[in-house]
DRENLO-407424 format. One record per residue (C-alpha): residue in three letters; x, y, z. Coordinates in pm, whole numbers, padded with zeros to 5 digits, m for minus. Layout:
N
<atom aa="ALA" east="X" north="Y" up="Z"/>
...
//
This chain:
205
<atom aa="ARG" east="00000" north="00000" up="00000"/>
<atom aa="LEU" east="00277" north="00239" up="00091"/>
<atom aa="TYR" east="00466" north="00155" up="m00227"/>
<atom aa="GLY" east="00158" north="00231" up="m00436"/>
<atom aa="GLU" east="00110" north="00562" up="m00257"/>
<atom aa="ILE" east="00475" north="00655" up="m00310"/>
<atom aa="LEU" east="00462" north="00572" up="m00681"/>
<atom aa="ALA" east="00140" north="00770" up="m00720"/>
<atom aa="SER" east="00294" north="01073" up="m00545"/>
<atom aa="LEU" east="00589" north="01052" up="m00784"/>
<atom aa="GLY" east="00356" north="01038" up="m01082"/>
<atom aa="VAL" east="00464" north="00686" up="m01180"/>
<atom aa="LEU" east="00117" north="00543" up="m01114"/>
<atom aa="GLU" east="m00214" north="00718" up="m01181"/>
<atom aa="LYS" east="m00394" north="00611" up="m00861"/>
<atom aa="GLY" east="m00161" north="00404" up="m00643"/>
<atom aa="HIS" east="m00440" north="00187" up="m00499"/>
<atom aa="LEU" east="m00379" north="m00175" up="m00399"/>
<atom aa="VAL" east="m00566" north="m00479" up="m00527"/>
<atom aa="GLU" east="m00475" north="m00790" up="m00327"/>
<atom aa="VAL" east="m00555" north="m01134" up="m00470"/>
<atom aa="SER" east="m00459" north="m01498" up="m00425"/>
<atom aa="ARG" east="m00506" north="m01817" up="m00624"/>
<atom aa="VAL" east="m00877" north="m01841" up="m00542"/>
<atom aa="ASP" east="m00938" north="m01501" up="m00700"/>
<atom aa="LEU" east="m00753" north="m01582" up="m01023"/>
<atom aa="VAL" east="m00812" north="m01948" up="m01100"/>
<atom aa="GLY" east="m01148" north="m02060" up="m01234"/>
<atom aa="GLU" east="m01303" north="m02405" up="m01244"/>
<atom aa="HIS" east="m01351" north="m02424" up="m01620"/>
<atom aa="ILE" east="m01134" north="m02380" up="m01926"/>
<atom aa="GLY" east="m01118" north="m02012" up="m02015"/>
<atom aa="SER" east="m01257" north="m01881" up="m01687"/>
<atom aa="THR" east="m00910" north="m01838" up="m01535"/>
<atom aa="ALA" east="m00801" north="m01597" up="m01807"/>
<atom aa="ILE" east="m01119" north="m01394" up="m01751"/>
<atom aa="ARG" east="m01067" north="m01379" up="m01372"/>
<atom aa="THR" east="m00703" north="m01283" up="m01411"/>
<atom aa="GLN" east="m00791" north="m01011" up="m01664"/>
<atom aa="GLU" east="m01057" north="m00872" up="m01428"/>
<atom aa="ALA" east="m00815" north="m00859" up="m01134"/>
<atom aa="PHE" east="m00555" north="m00689" up="m01352"/>
<atom aa="ASP" east="m00811" north="m00436" up="m01476"/>
<atom aa="ARG" east="m00913" north="m00350" up="m01117"/>
<atom aa="ALA" east="m00547" north="m00277" up="m01043"/>
<atom aa="ARG" east="m00496" north="m00041" up="m01339"/>
<atom aa="GLY" east="m00321" north="00270" up="m01217"/>
<atom aa="GLY" east="m00212" north="00094" up="m00900"/>
<atom aa="VAL" east="m00056" north="m00218" up="m00752"/>
<atom aa="LEU" east="m00165" north="m00579" up="m00805"/>
<atom aa="PHE" east="m00043" north="m00784" up="m00509"/>
<atom aa="ILE" east="m00060" north="m01163" up="m00544"/>
<atom aa="ASP" east="m00014" north="m01335" up="m00209"/>
<atom aa="GLU" east="00120" north="m01692" up="m00198"/>
<atom aa="ALA" east="00173" north="m01668" up="m00575"/>
<atom aa="TYR" east="00348" north="m02006" up="m00577"/>
<atom aa="ALA" east="00003" north="m02166" up="m00536"/>
<atom aa="LEU" east="m00050" north="m02083" up="m00905"/>
<atom aa="SER" east="00222" north="m02336" up="m00992"/>
<atom aa="PRO" east="00179" north="m02638" up="m00762"/>
<atom aa="GLU" east="00446" north="m02908" up="m00789"/>
<atom aa="ASP" east="00191" north="m03168" up="m00899"/>
<atom aa="SER" east="00026" north="m02928" up="m01141"/>
<atom aa="GLY" east="m00100" north="m03175" up="m01403"/>
<atom aa="ARG" east="m00397" north="m03006" up="m01570"/>
<atom aa="ASP" east="m00406" north="m02732" up="m01309"/>
<atom aa="PHE" east="m00549" north="m02400" up="m01435"/>
<atom aa="GLY" east="m00295" north="m02200" up="m01235"/>
<atom aa="ARG" east="m00059" north="m02215" up="m01531"/>
<atom aa="GLU" east="m00322" north="m02035" up="m01740"/>
<atom aa="ALA" east="m00334" north="m01754" up="m01482"/>
<atom aa="ILE" east="00045" north="m01718" up="m01499"/>
<atom aa="ASP" east="00049" north="m01714" up="m01880"/>
<atom aa="THR" east="m00231" north="m01456" up="m01887"/>
<atom aa="LEU" east="m00055" north="m01242" up="m01627"/>
<atom aa="VAL" east="00275" north="m01247" up="m01817"/>
<atom aa="LYS" east="00106" north="m01118" up="m02134"/>
<atom aa="LEU" east="m00087" north="m00848" up="m01947"/>
<atom aa="MET" east="00229" north="m00730" up="m01772"/>
<atom aa="GLU" east="00402" north="m00696" up="m02108"/>
<atom aa="ASP" east="00111" north="m00522" up="m02282"/>
<atom aa="HIS" east="00037" north="m00280" up="m01995"/>
<atom aa="ARG" east="00369" north="m00247" up="m01815"/>
<atom aa="GLU" east="00324" north="00128" up="m01766"/>
<atom aa="ALA" east="m00019" north="00095" up="m01604"/>
<atom aa="VAL" east="00019" north="m00163" up="m01324"/>
<atom aa="VAL" east="00288" north="m00262" up="m01076"/>
<atom aa="VAL" east="00265" north="m00634" up="m00999"/>
<atom aa="ILE" east="00409" north="m00772" up="m00674"/>
<atom aa="VAL" east="00413" north="m01145" up="m00600"/>
<atom aa="ALA" east="00492" north="m01281" up="m00256"/>
<atom aa="GLY" east="00549" north="m01616" up="m00089"/>
<atom aa="TYR" east="00801" north="m01850" up="00071"/>
<atom aa="THR" east="01146" north="m01833" up="m00089"/>
<atom aa="ALA" east="01184" north="m02187" up="m00225"/>
<atom aa="GLU" east="00829" north="m02200" up="m00355"/>
<atom aa="MET" east="00866" north="m01859" up="m00521"/>
<atom aa="GLU" east="01181" north="m01975" up="m00698"/>
<atom aa="ARG" east="00973" north="m02256" up="m00849"/>
<atom aa="PHE" east="00702" north="m02007" up="m00944"/>
<atom aa="LEU" east="00953" north="m01784" up="m01124"/>
<atom aa="SER" east="01084" north="m02079" up="m01323"/>
<atom aa="VAL" east="00746" north="m02210" up="m01443"/>
<atom aa="ASN" east="00726" north="m01978" up="m01742"/>
<atom aa="PRO" east="01027" north="m01836" up="m01932"/>
<atom aa="GLY" east="00867" north="m01493" up="m01928"/>
<atom aa="VAL" east="00787" north="m01478" up="m01557"/>
<atom aa="ALA" east="01134" north="m01417" up="m01412"/>
<atom aa="SER" east="01208" north="m01148" up="m01671"/>
<atom aa="ARG" east="00889" north="m00958" up="m01577"/>
<atom aa="PHE" east="00992" north="m00928" up="m01211"/>
<atom aa="SER" east="01299" north="m00707" up="m01201"/>
<atom aa="ARG" east="01343" north="m00693" up="m00823"/>
<atom aa="THR" east="01351" north="m00970" up="m00562"/>
<atom aa="ILE" east="01347" north="m00887" up="m00191"/>
<atom aa="THR" east="01415" north="m01166" up="00057"/>
<atom aa="PHE" east="01292" north="m01096" up="00409"/>
<atom aa="SER" east="01485" north="m01274" up="00683"/>
<atom aa="ASP" east="01302" north="m01440" up="00971"/>
<atom aa="TYR" east="01223" north="m01227" up="01274"/>
<atom aa="ALA" east="01474" north="m01260" up="01557"/>
<atom aa="PRO" east="01348" north="m01390" up="01895"/>
<atom aa="GLU" east="01365" north="m01035" up="02033"/>
<atom aa="GLU" east="01142" north="m00909" up="01750"/>
<atom aa="LEU" east="00891" north="m01189" up="01805"/>
<atom aa="LEU" east="00882" north="m01102" up="02175"/>
<atom aa="ARG" east="00810" north="m00738" up="02085"/>
<atom aa="ILE" east="00519" north="m00849" up="01867"/>
<atom aa="VAL" east="00371" north="m01045" up="02158"/>
<atom aa="GLU" east="00422" north="m00745" up="02387"/>
<atom aa="GLN" east="00238" north="m00523" up="02138"/>
<atom aa="GLN" east="m00046" north="m00776" up="02106"/>
<atom aa="ALA" east="m00073" north="m00796" up="02484"/>
<atom aa="GLU" east="m00083" north="m00418" up="02517"/>
<atom aa="GLU" east="m00352" north="m00386" up="02248"/>
<atom aa="HIS" east="m00571" north="m00643" up="02427"/>
<atom aa="GLU" east="m00505" north="m00499" up="02776"/>
<atom aa="TYR" east="m00288" north="m00783" up="02903"/>
<atom aa="ARG" east="00049" north="m00758" up="03075"/>
<atom aa="LEU" east="00342" north="m00997" up="03095"/>
<atom aa="ALA" east="00413" north="m01117" up="03447"/>
<atom aa="PRO" east="00771" north="m01118" up="03578"/>
<atom aa="GLY" east="00964" north="m01392" up="03400"/>
<atom aa="ALA" east="00718" north="m01423" up="03112"/>
<atom aa="ALA" east="00926" north="m01213" up="02871"/>
<atom aa="GLU" east="01235" north="m01421" up="02945"/>
<atom aa="ALA" east="01036" north="m01742" up="02893"/>
<atom aa="LEU" east="00901" north="m01609" up="02564"/>
<atom aa="LEU" east="01251" north="m01524" up="02448"/>
<atom aa="LYS" east="01369" north="m01879" up="02522"/>
<atom aa="TYR" east="01057" north="m02017" up="02351"/>
<atom aa="PHE" east="01115" north="m01817" up="02033"/>
<atom aa="THR" east="01486" north="m01911" up="02033"/>
<atom aa="ALA" east="01402" north="m02281" up="02055"/>
<atom aa="ILE" east="01105" north="m02289" up="01817"/>
<atom aa="PRO" east="01184" north="m02473" up="01488"/>
<atom aa="LYS" east="01240" north="m02234" up="01196"/>
<atom aa="GLY" east="01133" north="m02480" up="00926"/>
<atom aa="PRO" east="00878" north="m02433" up="00643"/>
<atom aa="ALA" east="00591" north="m02417" up="00894"/>
<atom aa="PHE" east="00745" north="m02123" up="01082"/>
<atom aa="GLY" east="00516" north="m01826" up="01033"/>
<atom aa="ASN" east="00722" north="m01533" up="01166"/>
<atom aa="GLY" east="00471" north="m01267" up="01277"/>
<atom aa="ARG" east="00189" north="m01519" up="01251"/>
<atom aa="THR" east="00378" north="m01750" up="01490"/>
<atom aa="ALA" east="00409" north="m01466" up="01742"/>
<atom aa="ARG" east="00037" north="m01388" up="01714"/>
<atom aa="GLN" east="m00058" north="m01755" up="01751"/>
<atom aa="THR" east="00168" north="m01784" up="02056"/>
<atom aa="PHE" east="m00004" north="m01486" up="02217"/>
<atom aa="GLU" east="m00350" north="m01629" up="02138"/>
<atom aa="ALA" east="m00249" north="m01965" up="02288"/>
<atom aa="MET" east="m00129" north="m01789" up="02604"/>
<atom aa="VAL" east="m00461" north="m01605" up="02633"/>
<atom aa="GLU" east="m00653" north="m01933" up="02598"/>
<atom aa="ARG" east="m00446" north="m02105" up="02866"/>
<atom aa="HIS" east="m00477" north="m01796" up="03086"/>
<atom aa="ALA" east="m00857" north="m01803" up="03047"/>
<atom aa="GLY" east="m00869" north="m02168" up="03146"/>
<atom aa="ARG" east="m00663" north="m02095" up="03454"/>
<atom aa="VAL" east="m00866" north="m01790" up="03559"/>
<atom aa="ALA" east="m01192" north="m01981" up="03512"/>
<atom aa="GLN" east="m01093" north="m02194" up="03812"/>
<atom aa="LEU" east="m01075" north="m01890" up="04043"/>
<atom aa="ASP" east="m01377" north="m01788" up="04249"/>
<atom aa="GLU" east="m01294" north="m01418" up="04278"/>
<atom aa="PRO" east="m01014" north="m01328" up="04033"/>
<atom aa="SER" east="m00832" north="m01002" up="04094"/>
<atom aa="THR" east="m00734" north="m00749" up="03828"/>
<atom aa="ASP" east="m00387" north="m00905" up="03813"/>
<atom aa="ASP" east="m00541" north="m01251" up="03776"/>
<atom aa="LEU" east="m00743" north="m01126" up="03479"/>
<atom aa="THR" east="m00466" north="m00935" up="03302"/>
<atom aa="LEU" east="m00131" north="m01101" up="03377"/>
<atom aa="LEU" east="00011" north="m01363" up="03142"/>
<atom aa="TYR" east="00260" north="m01600" up="03305"/>
<atom aa="ALA" east="00542" north="m01817" up="03170"/>
<atom aa="GLU" east="00327" north="m02124" up="03237"/>
<atom aa="ASP" east="00070" north="m01992" up="02990"/>
<atom aa="LEU" east="00313" north="m02058" up="02707"/>
<atom aa="PRO" east="00210" north="m02345" up="02476"/>
<atom aa="GLU" east="00427" north="m02650" up="02417"/>
<atom aa="LEU" east="00692" north="m02616" up="02147"/>
<atom aa="PRO" east="00564" north="m02748" up="01812"/>
//
């Protein structure tokens, strides 16, 4: 969104609005419908940014007769024919996106910039949990921050690691465990209702 606004302020884009789509928005169930859906999404983004999240889903490894390839082929042609009108950004996990970029000879050449975002550090994940807690009027009890830091250091950083999503899910799991604990109290105090303890942390996946 910010990128679109910046390009619009510089006069590169006419509007700078963002249209966000994923596979479900582009791929149809019948022959020919995918090209129509992709064209419609592209048209909505004219003058702005078309953002395709989890773009690798358009080129599954076991593609077979998958219509995702049609969406990619259509997109490549539209990007070439209207390259001054729309900025297209595709996003997804690194390895899967490398496969996506190799599925069509014209795809990689249409995307001139690749930005790889490194995983959040444990300290950054802790800060996300602290922000979530503050927004929902919870506080971390003494020792909870240290326990969270150890938790985020030990958590596996494999393909299932969700970065900010993992931090949010950890906070939500702590709130659930906290609620179960508080439900056992007859007359919970303000601290009982708002403090999250180290023992509220979920088990490591």
